[in-house]
N, C-alpha and C positions, 0 to 999 in steps of 0.2 A: 983529531977532533976534540974540542973542548966540551966537557960534560955540561949539560944544562941543569938548571935547578930541578926540572922534572926528572931527568935521568938520575941525578944524585938522590932525589927524594924516593924514587922507585927502588934504587939499590938499597938505601938505608932501611926501607920497610918492605923489602922484597916478599917476605913470607906473610905479610899482614895486609891484605887488600882492604879489609874492613877498617883497619886503623888508618890506612892512607886516606880512605874516603872520609872518615871522621875528621882528620886533620884538614882536609880540603874544605869541608863544610865549615869548620871553625874559622879558617882563613877567610872564607867568603862572608861569614857573619861579621868578622872584624872589619872587613871592607865596608859592609853595610853600615856598621856603627860609625865609621869615619865619614860617611856621606853627609851632605848637608840635609837639613830638614826638608828643603824643596825637593831634593832627589828622592828622599824617603817617602814623601807624601803618598798615602794610599797604598803603600807596599807592606807586605808582611815579611818580616826578617827571614823566617825559615823558608818561605816560598821563594823569596828572592835568591837565597843561597842555593836552593835546588836548581833554579833556573840558571844561575851563574855556573854551577858545576856542569850542567848540560852544555852550556856554551863552551866551557873549557874542554869537555870531552869531545866536542865536535872538532876541536883542534888536534887533540891527541889524548889517549887514555892517560889518566893520572896527571894531566897537564896543569901546571900552575904558572901563570904569567910571571916573567922575571921581576916585574915591578912589585909583585906581592911575595916574593921569595922570603923576605924577612919574617913573614908570618909563620913560616914552617921551618926556618933554620933553627938548629939547636946544637948544643954540644953533644959529643958522643955519650957523655955521662947522662945528660938529660934524655937523650934518645933511648939509651939502655934502660933507664928508670921508667920511661914511658912504655916501652915494650914489656917490661916486667909487670908494670901495673895492668897493662892490657891483658897479659897472659893470666894474671891472678884473677882479674874480672871475668875472663873467659872461663877459667877453671871453676870459679865460684858459680857461674851460670850453669856449667855442666854438672857440678855437684848438686845444685838445686834441682836441675832437671832429673838427674838420677834418683835423688831423694823422692821427688814427686812421683816418678815412675814406680819406685819401690812401695811408696805409700798406696798408690792405686792398686798395685798387685796384691798387697796385703789386704786391702779393703775387699778386693774381689775374692781372695781366698777365704776371708772371714764370712763374707756373704754366702759363698758356696757352702762352707761348713754349716752355717746357720740353716741354709735351705736343706742340706742333707740331714741335719738334726731334726728339723721340722718333719721331714719326710719319714724319718725313723720313728719319731714320736707318733705320727699318724698311723704308721704300720703297727706299732705296739698297741695303740688305742684300738685299732681295728681288730687285732688278734685278741685283745682283752674282751672286746665286745662279743666276738665270736665265741670265746670261751665262756663268757657269762650266759650267752644264749644256749650253749650246749649244756651247761650246768642247770639252767632253768628247765630245759627240755627234759633232762634226766630226772630232775626233781619232780616235774609234772608226771612223767612216766611212773616214777616211784610212788607218787601220791595216788595215781590211778590204780597201780598194782595193789597198794595197801587198801584202797577203797574196795576193789574187787575181792580181796581176801576177807575184808570185813563183811561184805555182802554175803560171801560164801559161808562165813562163820555164823552170820545171823540166820541164814537159811537152814544151816545144820541145826542151829539152836532151836529154830521154829519147828523143824521136823522132830527133833528130840522131845520137844515140849508136847507135840501132838501125840506122840506115842505113849 
């Protein structure tokens, strides 16, 4: 059996289904660009490319008609460079995703720490208020005690003056 363009394409990008799809969309867009203005009239390039891919998929997964094979043909060197570029892009996206996740986690941690610090500050303020009330109450008791002692001393002094 002679391998078809689709089979070779699938083998060349076996582990890269997203890349295969990207290449097929690019091929479909190139086809659109080569169409006459009358054929293009009222059509959106991206929408037309998606529809074309759906038509090709109804034939076979990853299918590319032989007449458009030249749009996806490339040298091994170019293919390897494309895969490397795709991997780098994919790794960059993953790195950005991880960085964003870490930033979110750090923000959550900081928010949690701030909430705990606020809670601790409220607790300390409440304890300080309690302590202040206690001191005020003790001061009030002491003032009453001294007032009572003063009254007793005055009464003693009055009694002593009467004698």
